[in-house]
Every structure is written in structure tokens, then in C-alpha cells.
ChimeraX commands (.cxc) that place a marker at each C-alpha (Angstrom):
marker #1 position -9.19,-9.91,-37.80 radius 0.5
marker #1 position -12.41,-9.19,-35.86 radius 0.5
marker #1 position -11.48,-11.81,-33.21 radius 0.5
marker #1 position -8.04,-10.23,-32.73 radius 0.5
marker #1 position -9.56,-6.75,-32.43 radius 0.5
marker #1 position -12.14,-7.94,-29.88 radius 0.5
marker #1 position -9.45,-9.75,-27.87 radius 0.5
marker #1 position -7.25,-6.63,-27.88 radius 0.5
marker #1 position -10.15,-4.42,-26.80 radius 0.5
marker #1 position -11.09,-6.83,-24.02 radius 0.5
marker #1 position -7.50,-7.04,-22.75 radius 0.5
marker #1 position -7.15,-3.25,-22.92 radius 0.5
marker #1 position -10.41,-2.83,-21.03 radius 0.5
marker #1 position -9.32,-5.23,-18.28 radius 0.5
marker #1 position -5.91,-3.55,-17.91 radius 0.5
marker #1 position -7.27,-0.01,-17.88 radius 0.5
marker #1 position -10.00,-0.87,-15.37 radius 0.5
marker #1 position -7.35,-1.84,-12.85 radius 0.5
marker #1 position -8.59,-5.41,-12.57 radius 0.5
marker #1 position -6.51,-7.81,-10.53 radius 0.5
marker #1 position -3.01,-7.46,-11.92 radius 0.5
marker #1 position 0.31,-7.52,-10.14 radius 0.5
marker #1 position 1.13,-3.99,-9.03 radius 0.5
marker #1 position 3.26,-2.00,-6.62 radius 0.5
marker #1 position 1.61,0.33,-4.09 radius 0.5
marker #1 position 2.84,3.12,-1.85 radius 0.5
marker #1 position 1.14,3.22,1.55 radius 0.5
marker #1 position -1.00,6.36,1.78 radius 0.5
marker #1 position -0.01,7.52,5.26 radius 0.5
marker #1 position 0.22,11.17,4.19 radius 0.5
marker #1 position -3.48,11.17,3.31 radius 0.5
marker #1 position -4.13,9.53,6.68 radius 0.5
marker #1 position -5.51,6.38,5.10 radius 0.5
marker #1 position -3.15,4.09,6.99 radius 0.5
marker #1 position -2.76,3.35,10.69 radius 0.5
marker #1 position -0.52,1.36,13.01 radius 0.5
marker #1 position -2.39,1.17,16.32 radius 0.5
marker #1 position -1.65,-0.74,19.49 radius 0.5
marker #1 position -3.53,-2.02,22.52 radius 0.5
marker #1 position -2.06,-3.24,25.80 radius 0.5
marker #1 position -3.65,-4.11,29.10 radius 0.5
marker #1 position -3.21,-1.57,31.89 radius 0.5
marker #1 position -2.67,-3.64,35.06 radius 0.5
marker #1 position -5.37,-6.04,33.89 radius 0.5
marker #1 position -8.05,-3.42,34.64 radius 0.5
marker #1 position -8.50,-1.63,31.33 radius 0.5
marker #1 position -6.98,-1.18,27.85 radius 0.5
marker #1 position -4.44,1.43,26.87 radius 0.5
marker #1 position -4.66,2.39,23.18 radius 0.5
marker #1 position -2.18,4.26,21.05 radius 0.5
marker #1 position -0.93,4.85,17.54 radius 0.5
marker #1 position 2.23,5.60,15.59 radius 0.5
marker #1 position 1.83,8.74,13.53 radius 0.5
marker #1 position 4.91,8.56,11.30 radius 0.5
marker #1 position 5.56,5.59,9.04 radius 0.5
marker #1 position 5.78,4.75,5.36 radius 0.5
marker #1 position 6.10,1.73,3.18 radius 0.5
marker #1 position 5.27,-0.16,0.04 radius 0.5
marker #1 position 3.61,-3.39,-0.92 radius 0.5
marker #1 position 3.16,-5.40,-4.08 radius 0.5
marker #1 position -0.05,-7.29,-4.64 radius 0.5
marker #1 position -1.51,-9.59,-7.26 radius 0.5
marker #1 position -5.03,-10.74,-6.40 radius 0.5
marker #1 position -4.57,-13.85,-8.55 radius 0.5
marker #1 position -1.27,-14.77,-6.85 radius 0.5
marker #1 position -1.29,-13.34,-3.31 radius 0.5
marker #1 position 1.63,-15.58,-2.35 radius 0.5
marker #1 position 3.84,-13.39,-4.57 radius 0.5
marker #1 position 3.00,-10.29,-2.51 radius 0.5
marker #1 position 5.65,-8.34,-0.59 radius 0.5
marker #1 position 5.43,-5.75,2.20 radius 0.5
marker #1 position 8.03,-3.27,3.52 radius 0.5
marker #1 position 7.25,-0.76,6.27 radius 0.5
marker #1 position 9.43,1.68,8.23 radius 0.5
marker #1 position 8.00,3.26,11.37 radius 0.5
marker #1 position 9.49,6.11,13.43 radius 0.5
marker #1 position 9.21,4.98,17.05 radius 0.5
marker #1 position 9.27,8.53,18.46 radius 0.5
marker #1 position 5.93,9.15,16.74 radius 0.5
marker #1 position 4.11,7.07,19.36 radius 0.5
marker #1 position 0.94,8.78,20.63 radius 0.5
marker #1 position -1.11,7.36,23.51 radius 0.5
marker #1 position -2.97,10.63,24.12 radius 0.5
marker #1 position -0.82,11.47,27.18 radius 0.5
marker #1 position 2.45,13.43,26.74 radius 0.5
marker #1 position 4.23,12.15,29.87 radius 0.5
marker #1 position 3.31,8.53,29.13 radius 0.5
marker #1 position 4.50,8.95,25.53 radius 0.5
marker #1 position 7.84,10.27,26.81 radius 0.5
marker #1 position 8.14,7.16,29.00 radius 0.5
marker #1 position 7.22,4.85,26.10 radius 0.5
marker #1 position 9.99,6.49,24.00 radius 0.5
marker #1 position 12.53,5.96,26.80 radius 0.5
marker #1 position 14.97,3.08,27.23 radius 0.5
marker #1 position 12.33,1.35,29.40 radius 0.5
marker #1 position 10.32,0.57,26.26 radius 0.5
marker #1 position 11.02,1.64,22.64 radius 0.5
marker #1 position 14.39,3.31,23.27 radius 0.5
marker #1 position 13.64,5.76,20.44 radius 0.5
marker #1 position 16.87,7.73,20.80 radius 0.5
marker #1 position 18.97,4.60,20.16 radius 0.5
marker #1 position 16.51,2.81,17.84 radius 0.5
marker #1 position 14.53,5.54,16.04 radius 0.5
marker #1 position 13.09,3.16,13.45 radius 0.5
marker #1 position 11.22,-0.12,13.49 radius 0.5
marker #1 position 10.99,-2.06,10.22 radius 0.5
marker #1 position 8.93,-4.93,8.85 radius 0.5
marker #1 position 9.95,-6.88,5.75 radius 0.5
marker #1 position 7.79,-9.76,4.58 radius 0.5
marker #1 position 9.42,-13.12,3.89 radius 0.5
marker #1 position 6.38,-15.25,3.00 radius 0.5
marker #1 position 2.70,-14.73,2.19 radius 0.5
marker #1 position 0.20,-17.60,2.44 radius 0.5
marker #1 position -3.56,-17.55,1.81 radius 0.5
marker #1 position -5.54,-19.37,4.48 radius 0.5
marker #1 position -8.63,-21.53,4.03 radius 0.5
marker #1 position -10.71,-18.82,5.74 radius 0.5
marker #1 position -9.88,-16.35,2.96 radius 0.5
marker #1 position -7.39,-14.36,5.05 radius 0.5
marker #1 position -3.68,-14.07,4.44 radius 0.5
marker #1 position -0.79,-14.87,6.77 radius 0.5
marker #1 position 2.06,-12.44,6.17 radius 0.5
marker #1 position 5.26,-13.73,7.75 radius 0.5
marker #1 position 8.14,-11.32,8.02 radius 0.5
marker #1 position 11.03,-9.92,10.00 radius 0.5
marker #1 position 10.15,-7.20,12.49 radius 0.5
marker #1 position 13.08,-5.18,13.82 radius 0.5
marker #1 position 12.13,-3.30,16.98 radius 0.5
marker #1 position 14.36,-1.96,19.76 radius 0.5
marker #1 position 17.40,-3.43,18.02 radius 0.5
marker #1 position 15.97,-6.96,17.92 radius 0.5
marker #1 position 14.82,-8.79,14.77 radius 0.5
marker #1 position 12.20,-11.53,15.12 radius 0.5
marker #1 position 9.93,-13.33,12.70 radius 0.5
marker #1 position 6.25,-12.50,13.24 radius 0.5
marker #1 position 2.99,-13.35,11.49 radius 0.5
marker #1 position 0.38,-10.73,10.61 radius 0.5
marker #1 position -3.13,-12.09,10.03 radius 0.5
marker #1 position -4.37,-9.89,7.18 radius 0.5
marker #1 position -7.67,-9.43,5.37 radius 0.5
marker #1 position -8.07,-7.93,1.93 radius 0.5
marker #1 position -10.56,-5.04,2.19 radius 0.5
marker #1 position -10.92,-3.94,-1.43 radius 0.5
marker #1 position -9.39,-2.28,-4.46 radius 0.5
marker #1 position -10.44,0.10,-7.20 radius 0.5
marker #1 position -10.30,3.54,-8.74 radius 0.5
marker #1 position -10.18,6.64,-6.53 radius 0.5
marker #1 position -11.73,10.07,-7.32 radius 0.5
marker #1 position -8.31,11.56,-8.21 radius 0.5
marker #1 position -7.43,9.27,-11.10 radius 0.5
marker #1 position -5.44,6.77,-9.04 radius 0.5
marker #1 position -6.00,3.16,-8.12 radius 0.5
marker #1 position -5.95,1.86,-4.54 radius 0.5
marker #1 position -5.90,-1.37,-2.56 radius 0.5
marker #1 position -6.52,-1.80,1.16 radius 0.5
marker #1 position -5.81,-4.37,3.86 radius 0.5
marker #1 position -6.23,-4.74,7.62 radius 0.5
marker #1 position -4.23,-7.03,9.86 radius 0.5
marker #1 position -3.39,-7.91,13.44 radius 0.5
marker #1 position -0.50,-9.45,15.31 radius 0.5
marker #1 position 0.49,-9.88,18.95 radius 0.5
marker #1 position 4.00,-9.20,20.21 radius 0.5
marker #1 position 5.57,-10.42,23.42 radius 0.5
marker #1 position 7.45,-7.43,24.87 radius 0.5
marker #1 position 10.40,-9.46,26.19 radius 0.5
marker #1 position 10.99,-10.86,22.67 radius 0.5
marker #1 position 12.04,-7.34,21.69 radius 0.5
marker #1 position 14.21,-6.66,24.73 radius 0.5
marker #1 position 11.53,-4.62,26.51 radius 0.5
marker #1 position 12.15,-5.75,30.07 radius 0.5
marker #1 position 10.04,-3.30,32.06 radius 0.5
marker #1 position 7.65,-5.44,34.08 radius 0.5
marker #1 position 4.09,-4.18,33.71 radius 0.5
marker #1 position 2.56,-7.25,35.35 radius 0.5
marker #1 position 1.30,-10.56,33.94 radius 0.5
marker #1 position -1.67,-9.00,32.13 radius 0.5
marker #1 position 0.63,-6.68,30.17 radius 0.5
marker #1 position 3.25,-9.01,28.75 radius 0.5
marker #1 position 1.94,-8.70,25.19 radius 0.5
marker #1 position 0.81,-5.86,22.96 radius 0.5
marker #1 position -1.66,-6.23,20.11 radius 0.5
marker #1 position -0.98,-4.33,16.88 radius 0.5
marker #1 position -3.74,-3.46,14.44 radius 0.5
marker #1 position -2.56,-2.35,11.03 radius 0.5
marker #1 position -4.85,-0.78,8.45 radius 0.5
marker #1 position -3.26,0.26,5.17 radius 0.5
marker #1 position -4.44,1.72,1.93 radius 0.5
marker #1 position -1.94,1.90,-0.89 radius 0.5
marker #1 position -1.86,3.95,-4.08 radius 0.5
marker #1 position -0.75,2.02,-7.14 radius 0.5
marker #1 position 2.50,3.37,-8.55 radius 0.5
marker link #1:1,2 radius 0.2
marker link #1:2,3 radius 0.2
marker link #1:3,4 radius 0.2
marker link #1:4,5 radius 0.2
marker link #1:5,6 radius 0.2
marker link #1:6,7 radius 0.2
marker link #1:7,8 radius 0.2
marker link #1:8,9 radius 0.2
marker link #1:9,10 radius 0.2
marker link #1:10,11 radius 0.2
marker link #1:11,12 radius 0.2
marker link #1:12,13 radius 0.2
marker link #1:13,14 radius 0.2
marker link #1:14,15 radius 0.2
marker link #1:15,16 radius 0.2
marker link #1:16,17 radius 0.2
marker link #1:17,18 radius 0.2
marker link #1:18,19 radius 0.2
marker link #1:19,20 radius 0.2
marker link #1:20,21 radius 0.2
marker link #1:21,22 radius 0.2
marker link #1:22,23 radius 0.2
marker link #1:23,24 radius 0.2
marker link #1:24,25 radius 0.2
marker link #1:25,26 radius 0.2
marker link #1:26,27 radius 0.2
marker link #1:27,28 radius 0.2
marker link #1:28,29 radius 0.2
marker link #1:29,30 radius 0.2
marker link #1:30,31 radius 0.2
marker link #1:31,32 radius 0.2
marker link #1:32,33 radius 0.2
marker link #1:33,34 radius 0.2
marker link #1:34,35 radius 0.2
marker link #1:35,36 radius 0.2
marker link #1:36,37 radius 0.2
marker link #1:37,38 radius 0.2
marker link #1:38,39 radius 0.2
marker link #1:39,40 radius 0.2
marker link #1:40,41 radius 0.2
marker link #1:41,42 radius 0.2
marker link #1:42,43 radius 0.2
marker link #1:43,44 radius 0.2
marker link #1:44,45 radius 0.2
marker link #1:45,46 radius 0.2
marker link #1:46,47 radius 0.2
marker link #1:47,48 radius 0.2
marker link #1:48,49 radius 0.2
marker link #1:49,50 radius 0.2
marker link #1:50,51 radius 0.2
marker link #1:51,52 radius 0.2
marker link #1:52,53 radius 0.2
marker link #1:53,54 radius 0.2
marker link #1:54,55 radius 0.2
marker link #1:55,56 radius 0.2
marker link #1:56,57 radius 0.2
marker link #1:57,58 radius 0.2
marker link #1:58,59 radius 0.2
marker link #1:59,60 radius 0.2
marker link #1:60,61 radius 0.2
marker link #1:61,62 radius 0.2
marker link #1:62,63 radius 0.2
marker link #1:63,64 radius 0.2
marker link #1:64,65 radius 0.2
marker link #1:65,66 radius 0.2
marker link #1:66,67 radius 0.2
marker link #1:67,68 radius 0.2
marker link #1:68,69 radius 0.2
marker link #1:69,70 radius 0.2
marker link #1:70,71 radius 0.2
marker link #1:71,72 radius 0.2
marker link #1:72,73 radius 0.2
marker link #1:73,74 radius 0.2
marker link #1:74,75 radius 0.2
marker link #1:75,76 radius 0.2
marker link #1:76,77 radius 0.2
marker link #1:77,78 radius 0.2
marker link #1:78,79 radius 0.2
marker link #1:79,80 radius 0.2
marker link #1:80,81 radius 0.2
marker link #1:81,82 radius 0.2
marker link #1:82,83 radius 0.2
marker link #1:83,84 radius 0.2
marker link #1:84,85 radius 0.2
marker link #1:85,86 radius 0.2
marker link #1:86,87 radius 0.2
marker link #1:87,88 radius 0.2
marker link #1:88,89 radius 0.2
marker link #1:89,90 radius 0.2
marker link #1:90,91 radius 0.2
marker link #1:91,92 radius 0.2
marker link #1:92,93 radius 0.2
marker link #1:93,94 radius 0.2
marker link #1:94,95 radius 0.2
marker link #1:95,96 radius 0.2
marker link #1:96,97 radius 0.2
marker link #1:97,98 radius 0.2
marker link #1:98,99 radius 0.2
marker link #1:99,100 radius 0.2
marker link #1:100,101 radius 0.2
marker link #1:101,102 radius 0.2
marker link #1:102,103 radius 0.2
marker link #1:103,104 radius 0.2
marker link #1:104,105 radius 0.2
marker link #1:105,106 radius 0.2
marker link #1:106,107 radius 0.2
marker link #1:107,108 radius 0.2
marker link #1:108,109 radius 0.2
marker link #1:109,110 radius 0.2
marker link #1:110,111 radius 0.2
marker link #1:111,112 radius 0.2
marker link #1:112,113 radius 0.2
marker link #1:113,114 radius 0.2
marker link #1:114,115 radius 0.2
marker link #1:115,116 radius 0.2
marker link #1:116,117 radius 0.2
marker link #1:117,118 radius 0.2
marker link #1:118,119 radius 0.2
marker link #1:119,120 radius 0.2
marker link #1:120,121 radius 0.2
marker link #1:121,122 radius 0.2
marker link #1:122,123 radius 0.2
marker link #1:123,124 radius 0.2
marker link #1:124,125 radius 0.2
marker link #1:125,126 radius 0.2
marker link #1:126,127 radius 0.2
marker link #1:127,128 radius 0.2
marker link #1:128,129 radius 0.2
marker link #1:129,130 radius 0.2
marker link #1:130,131 radius 0.2
marker link #1:131,132 radius 0.2
marker link #1:132,133 radius 0.2
marker link #1:133,134 radius 0.2
marker link #1:134,135 radius 0.2
marker link #1:135,136 radius 0.2
marker link #1:136,137 radius 0.2
marker link #1:137,138 radius 0.2
marker link #1:138,139 radius 0.2
marker link #1:139,140 radius 0.2
marker link #1:140,141 radius 0.2
marker link #1:141,142 radius 0.2
marker link #1:142,143 radius 0.2
marker link #1:143,144 radius 0.2
marker link #1:144,145 radius 0.2
marker link #1:145,146 radius 0.2
marker link #1:146,147 radius 0.2
marker link #1:147,148 radius 0.2
marker link #1:148,149 radius 0.2
marker link #1:149,150 radius 0.2
marker link #1:150,151 radius 0.2
marker link #1:151,152 radius 0.2
marker link #1:152,153 radius 0.2
marker link #1:153,154 radius 0.2
marker link #1:154,155 radius 0.2
marker link #1:155,156 radius 0.2
marker link #1:156,157 radius 0.2
marker link #1:157,158 radius 0.2
marker link #1:158,159 radius 0.2
marker link #1:159,160 radius 0.2
marker link #1:160,161 radius 0.2
marker link #1:161,162 radius 0.2
marker link #1:162,163 radius 0.2
marker link #1:163,164 radius 0.2
marker link #1:164,165 radius 0.2
marker link #1:165,166 radius 0.2
marker link #1:166,167 radius 0.2
marker link #1:167,168 radius 0.2
marker link #1:168,169 radius 0.2
marker link #1:169,170 radius 0.2
marker link #1:170,171 radius 0.2
marker link #1:171,172 radius 0.2
marker link #1:172,173 radius 0.2
marker link #1:173,174 radius 0.2
marker link #1:174,175 radius 0.2
marker link #1:175,176 radius 0.2
marker link #1:176,177 radius 0.2
marker link #1:177,178 radius 0.2
marker link #1:178,179 radius 0.2
marker link #1:179,180 radius 0.2
marker link #1:180,181 radius 0.2
marker link #1:181,182 radius 0.2
marker link #1:182,183 radius 0.2
marker link #1:183,184 radius 0.2
marker link #1:184,185 radius 0.2
marker link #1:185,186 radius 0.2
marker link #1:186,187 radius 0.2
marker link #1:187,188 radius 0.2
marker link #1:188,189 radius 0.2
marker link #1:189,190 radius 0.2
marker link #1:190,191 radius 0.2
view
């Protein structure tokens, strides 16, 4: 009887502490704890940085079985912000994101693999500008635990590089600007 009681208390303690169990998370973009940023070369002379301010999504994560994880993100392309109103208007135009015709970009994971370096490769389908392509996000687990408001959170950061012509963006910005690097930092609240 004592062994059963101790085992039940231990299991209850592990579950209530939020230890590594499979869970679903909502990305905390409203609290501004998530970012989708980009970087592209400007004529090969400097870097142009920007962000997307409006997106949401979910992920499932089990620290013991990361390969079972799933990610779904929807981003509003008109929310692009490069800190220059006229440039943002151009980025939203048909020359680039074509936000009026394709107001959303989506990412849905199809496979998650842990690498020998301790990172995670998240393969998935990115739909951008009406084109769907498989991409790989190199992600790192940042941490997880209780928050001050009674919730439980997990966070990740990742990067990927996109070739503009793969997504039907044909505006020629020169050879130094054929790709854009995305940096994604997300914190999710366990549901």
C-alpha cells in the first residue's frame, strides 16, 4: 500500500510540475513573445531587416519524443514591417508578396527529426505567394517551465533560407539578394 501511494504521489508530482510530457501549445504572439523576422541583402552592400507583426499558430511537443511534434503557423503577409512605409507597400505588392491576392502564408510540419548536434530539423510545407514548397527549419529548443500567471510555456528558435524564385517572386534584386533568411522565435502557452 505504501509503495502504491508513493508511486502515485511521485507520478502526480511529475505531472503537475509540467515535466516533459506531450502537450499542445498556442503560440504567444499576442503577448509579443513570438517573432517571424527576415533578413535580405540590399544590393550586396548591407542587410535589410524586417518582421511580420500578425501571425498565429500551434505546436505539439513531447521532450521525450520530439519526432512526434507538429507545427502549424498562419502569417498575414500584409503585416510586413521593414521600418519604411513606402518599402513595405512595395513588398506587399505583386512584385513580392502579392498580399492582396495571397493574404496568408502557412507552414505545416510534415516531419521532425532530432540531429546529432542536439538541434531539430522541422520539415514542412510552406505556402507563400500561392506556391507550396517543402522547406526545413533548423530549430533549437530554448526551454520550458511554469510562468508567473499559472501557465506553462515552451520556447524554440529556428532559421531557414528561402530562394525567392521558388515562391514565384521574380523581381530581380541582383545576385546578392536571391535568398531571404527567416529567423523564427516562438514561445507557446500549453493548452
